[in-house]
N, C-alpha and C positions, 0 to 999 in steps of 0.2 A: 550365629557364633556357632552352632552348630556346623556350618560347614565350617568355617573358616579352624574351631575344634577337628574336623579331618582332617585339612588343610599342613594341618600345622604336625600330623602326627605322620601323613605322611613323609613330608619332607625332613625328618627329625629318624622312619625309621631306615630312609635311602640314603640319608648322611649315613645313618650304622652301619646298613651295608657296602657304601663306598670304603670305610673304615676298614674293613673286615679282612683278613689273611686269604690268599685265594683259596678256595679248595686244590686237593692236590693228587689225585687216587695213584693210592699206595701202586707201585709198580707188580706186586704177584697179585693184586686184586685187579689189578689194567691187563695182568698180559703179559707185557714190555716195557722195555725202558725205553722211551719216549726222547730221544736224544733229537734240540735245538741246531743247526746247524750252517754253516754256509761253502759252495765252492771256494778250495779256496788250497794253496801246496799245500799244508799240513795239515789241513783239517779232513776234507773229504773234498773226495771227485767223484768223473765220472768216464775209468778207463776206454781205449778203440769197440773194445764186445760190450757195453753196457756194462759191464761190472762196477759197481763201489769199488772205493779204497783211499789208501791217507796213511800216514801217521795216524792221526787220533780214530779212523774209521775203525782201524785193524785193530787199536787200543781195546776197543768199546763192546766190540763184535766177543775180545774175550771178554773181558769185564759178561756182556751176556754170555757169554757163557758159564760163569762162574754163578752167576746172578738164575742163570736156568731159564729163562726169560731171551726169547729176539729182542733184538733190536731195532728198535727204529728213525732214520736219520728226515727229520724233516730239513729240507733245506728253504735258509733265506733270504730277501737277497741282500741282509746288512746285517752287520756286528747289532747292528743296537733292535732292527726286527725280533729279533735270533732272541735275548737278553729281555726286550719285553716281554716272549713267549711266555718267558719262564718264570719270569715276573708277576704274570698273568696263573702259573700254574699251568698251563699247556705243556706243556715239557719240562721232565726231570730235575733236567742238566743243561744246558749248554756248553760246544763245543768245536771253538771255528779261530783256532792261534788265539786263544789268548791270555795274555798277558794280567796276571793276578795284581785288579786295580781295588783297592781295597776300598778307595771312594765313592763308588758306584753305590748308589742307592740299593733296597731288595734283594740284597743279591747276597748271600755267602758259600766264601772257596774251600771245594775240595786241594788237600795238598799237592804241594807243585809237582809238575811232572816230570818238565828239564828244563835248564838252562833258558833265556832267552837275554842274546847282548842288540840295545836298541842303537840302532845308530842314526845318523843322517848319511845318505848316499847320491850321489853326483856324476857324472861325467868323467873321467879320468883329467881331464882338464885346468876344469875347476875346482874336484878334488886336490889334486895335486900341489892348489898356490893357500886352499885352505890351512893354517895349523893349529890357529889356539880360536875357542870361540866367541872373541872381540870382533874376529873376521868378518863372521854373519851378518853386520854391522851394513845395514841397505841391502839386503840379501833376504827374498822370498821363500819360503821353506812350509814344504805342504804337507798333513798329516791325516788319515783318517778319523772325522771327528767322535771321538766321546773313544779312544783310546787311550793308554794310558804313553806310550809316545808322543803324542795330542799334547798333554796334563806334562809331560816333560820340558816340553818344546812351550807350555805359559811360563814353568820355572824356568827356563832360560832367559825369558823376554824378560822379565824381573834385572836380569845383569846387561842385557842388554837389550834393552829396548826400539833402536834404528830397525830388529829383524822382523822382518812380519813373519806372519803367519799365516799361511791356509788351511781352511779346513771343508771338507770333502766326503761324502756319503756316495754309499753307494757304487764307488769304489773299488775293488779291490785292491790289493799289494804288488798283484800284478800286473794289472792292469796300469798300475800310474807309473811301475818302473820302465816299461815300454813309452809311456808319456813321456817320463825321464829322461830314456835313452831318445827318443827323439828330439828334447829339447820344446817340448809345448810346457816342461817344468822345469823348476835351477834348480831347486834340493829337495831334500824328500826323508821325512822320517818316517822309518819302519825294521824289522828287523833283520838280522844277518844271515839266520835263511832264507828268507825272504829275497834275498841280494843276488846269495849268490846261484838259486837257480834261478834268477834274471839272467843273470848274467853268463849261465852258460851259454845263453846266447846273442847276449847284449855283452864282451869285454867291456865295452869302453866303461861302465860303470863301473865305483868301488863307493870304499865307504872315506866318505871326508871327514866325519868328525865321529868319535863315539858320543849318545847320546842319554849323558849319568850311568846311574849303577845300572847293572844288572836287574833282570824284570826276570818270572819265573810264570810260563805255561801254565796253567789249573784250566780244570774245569765249577762253570757259572751253578750257581744251587738258587733253589728262592731262599727268600730271609726265613721263610718258613718251613721250610724241609725237612722231610723223617730222619729223626736219629737213626735210624735203621740205617737209611740210604747213609746219610754221610757216613756211618759206619764202615758201611762195606764200601763205600768208595775210599775210605783213607787205608785201609786193608786191602781191598785192590793194590791203589800207586805205589805202597809200600813193596808187597811183594813182585810187581811188575818191576821194578828200580834193585833190586836183591835180585832177582832172579834173572838179572839180563832182557827179562825180554822190550823193556825199553829202549837197553843197545840196539839189541836185535832188527828192532826198528827201524830206527832213526838208519843204522846201516844199508837198510832195503828202502829207505825214499830220500836217504842226505849224506848215502857213504861214498860218493863218488862224485858230488861234483863242482868237489873242489882242485881237481887232481890234475886236469889243461888246464895249459898256461892259458892266457892270448895267444897268444901265439901258435897254438895249437889250434884254437878253436876257431881258427883264423883262417886257417892253413886248411880244415876240415870244414866248412861253410862253404868257403871257394869249390872245393873239391866234387861238393855234392852236385854243385853249377856244372861243371866242367866236367868233370871222369864219371857218375852214379849215374848220366840218361841214357848209359852208355851202355851201362851190364844192367837197368834196376830190371829190366822188363824178364831178361837170368835169372836173377835174383827170387823174381813171386814166380816165375817154373819152379824152379829148385821149393821156394816153400810153402807151393801147394803141395807140392809130392814128398814132400817130410814132412807136415808138417809143422813148418818151423818158421818164424815168424821171418819176414821177408827179411826184413827191418835188422832185425836182431845178425842175422847174417851178413848182411850187410855192414854191419859194422867190425866183425871180428874179418870179418875182407878187410875189410882198412883198417883196419888196425896190421893184422899179416902183412899188408904191399901198397898201401897205399891207392890203392884200385888201378895197378898197374901188372896185365896180364901178361909183364917180360920178367918180372922180375925175380931172378933170384940169390938165395941164400950161401954163404961159405958150406955151408956144412948141405945143400944140397939138394933143402927144398926148392920148390918152385913156384911159379904160376898166380893166379888171383889169390887162391886162396891157401898159397903151400906148401902143398901137397906134397907129403914124402914117397919116395918111389915104390912102393910098397904098400901106402896106403894108396898110392891113386891106381892098385892092381885091384887092390882090394876090393876098393870102389865102378873099378870094370873103366877110371879113364883111362886111355890110348896115348891124349895124351895133356900133358898138363900144363901148356902153352896155350890151348884151349882155352878160356874162361868160360866158354859157358861148362864145359867138361870140367873145368874144374867147381866152377860155382859148384854144380847139382852133387858132384863128387866132397867138394868139402860140408857139404849140405844131407847130406848121408855118413859121413862119417859121421860129424856132430849132432844127427838123430841117435845111432849108433850109440855113441858115450852118453847120452843123456842118459839112454832109456838100462843100461849097462848100471846105472849108478842105483844103490842100496834102494827098496823103496820108503827105508823110512826116510830118507832127505824129500823136504817138499821142494813145494815151490814158494819163489825163487828159485830158492837154494840148489836146488841141484842145475837152473842153468845156471847162474855162476861156477858152478864144481865143475859142470862140463865145458866151462870154458874157459875155463887154468887147465882141464883135462885134454884140451883141443891145441893145447901147448906140449903137455910134459905128456901125455901120454896115461891111459888110462892106472894103470899100473902103479905109478908114480905116485895119484889120485891117491887111489886106495893102501898104496904104505903111507904118505901122508896120516889118509884117517886111520890110520893103528897105530905110528905115532903118539895124531890124539888122544887115542881111547886109554892106550899107557898112560898119559900124562894127567887122566881125570878134565880132559874136556871139552866141551864138545864136537864130537866131527859131522855134526848132525848142521852146520850152520853154517855160510858163508863167512859172518861176521869172527868164526872162534879160528876156522878154518886156514882164514889169509893170515893171521900168525903163526898157525904152524907151519904152512912151505916154506918159509924163507929159513928155513930151520934145514931140509932134507940137502942141504950144500953143505953142514957141518959134516967132519968123519964120525963122529959118536952117534948123528944122529942115520949118514949114509947108510952104515954099515946095518941095519938093522934093513935095507931098502933091499929086498930082492932083482930089484931092476938096478940098481948102483944111485949115484948121487946125482941130485939135480939143480935143478936153478929153478928153483920154486921162487925166489923170489922177484923171477922175470914174470911166473906167471902171472904170480898175484899181480901187479905192473897192468901186464896187456890186459883180466880180467878187469881191472876200475878202469881203464878208457878204456874198453870196452864196453861196460856197463853207462860211461858219458855219451861216447858214440850214437848208441843205441839209445839214447833216452835225447839226443837231442833229431835225431831221424827223425821220433813217435811224436816230438810236438812239430816239422815243418812234413811228414808223410804219414798225417792221420787215417791212412787206413787200418780197418780192423784186423788185429790178428789171429793165425790161424791154434787151433787147438793146438794144447800145449806151450805158448808162450806163456811166462812168467805171468802170473796171473794171483789177488789178492781175493783172500775173506768174500763173498757178500756177501748185502746183507738187506734191508727192508729199508725202502728210501720213496720217498713224496712229497709233492710242490705244497703249500701251502698254500690257501687264497689268499689272492693278491689286494 
């Protein structure tokens, strides 16, 4: 009887332990904010130089600065594993491109960061045929298990019972979108951002149908998270939206991805295979000599001449990097039609421009302003920044200057410029195109950039035990 009583007590205590809320160590006591994440276009990624970056990564680094603690990113192989870590109290929050889903148990949500549009994506040939949800009858739609997209597919299935749903785990959106482009899956429930990023390399992918109402990206916390942390997140997200931090980070990672047409992307990828190999060694040598990522130089060169060493414009600029006669002379270029001389001269000129921009302009905004100045001239860029300051706009970020530069052609603004009027709108288009070309090159040519390439702030990261 005594043994039975002891056994019953053990069972009772273990049951109580299982029902107890997980212990969450306060981030100030722990000395760090622990974030569960996953490798994802929006959440967290490692750049060529080994530094961590990403929309949510950069936002959380700013949060850590606000809270006065470093942020430790723990990378998990799936959303489910990241959320499980939060439920156990192993992480203070999960940031993994999550759509807020109130039906998930054991979690509470921070305020929404940005809107997300959920869609069903497919190859353009099939997407053009689907005009209503009823036509999904007989089709299979794939979705990641445990996501809001999967939940909305199940709701849609009630009205279209002939639609089949395939749920997968451990495969991120980027991999699934590649499978979609290769025809290994037919349709995919995802969101517009992941689709737009994938469409840069796979322009044959399109939105087939919208998937219910707009979702909201948010961070997930344990159900019993300290109220002090909830209040801090609420305050930070509200300020980040109000001050434009969210907008600036959106522009940093997403601002360029929808500018190019399918035709533009296809032509660029084709010329990467036919023209770029002739000049890649010259771009790499110029990058090594100037400290500019050779892929960025190649992107500028493509925008200038489509990698045509004999290109000539009606204004007299010529060569692969389209140098003026005076710029070529300053950079020591004797023959502008010699591709190696042109590339090195263009690289030296770009490096000088970027170095001359005021120190208050940080990366990657400094690089994008330098690209615009490569087209406009440094004097016009400085004049545009003065105009922005007079309009009480932020003249240290590209997202702000992108709206000011087109004003330079208007007489009322041109009168303020010492260098006279300028086609600032063309410089904006050039810069956005260069950003897109550079993004494609970085995916196809994953070599480490040299010092000076645009980089995001670093942070602490680790991998959990598998």
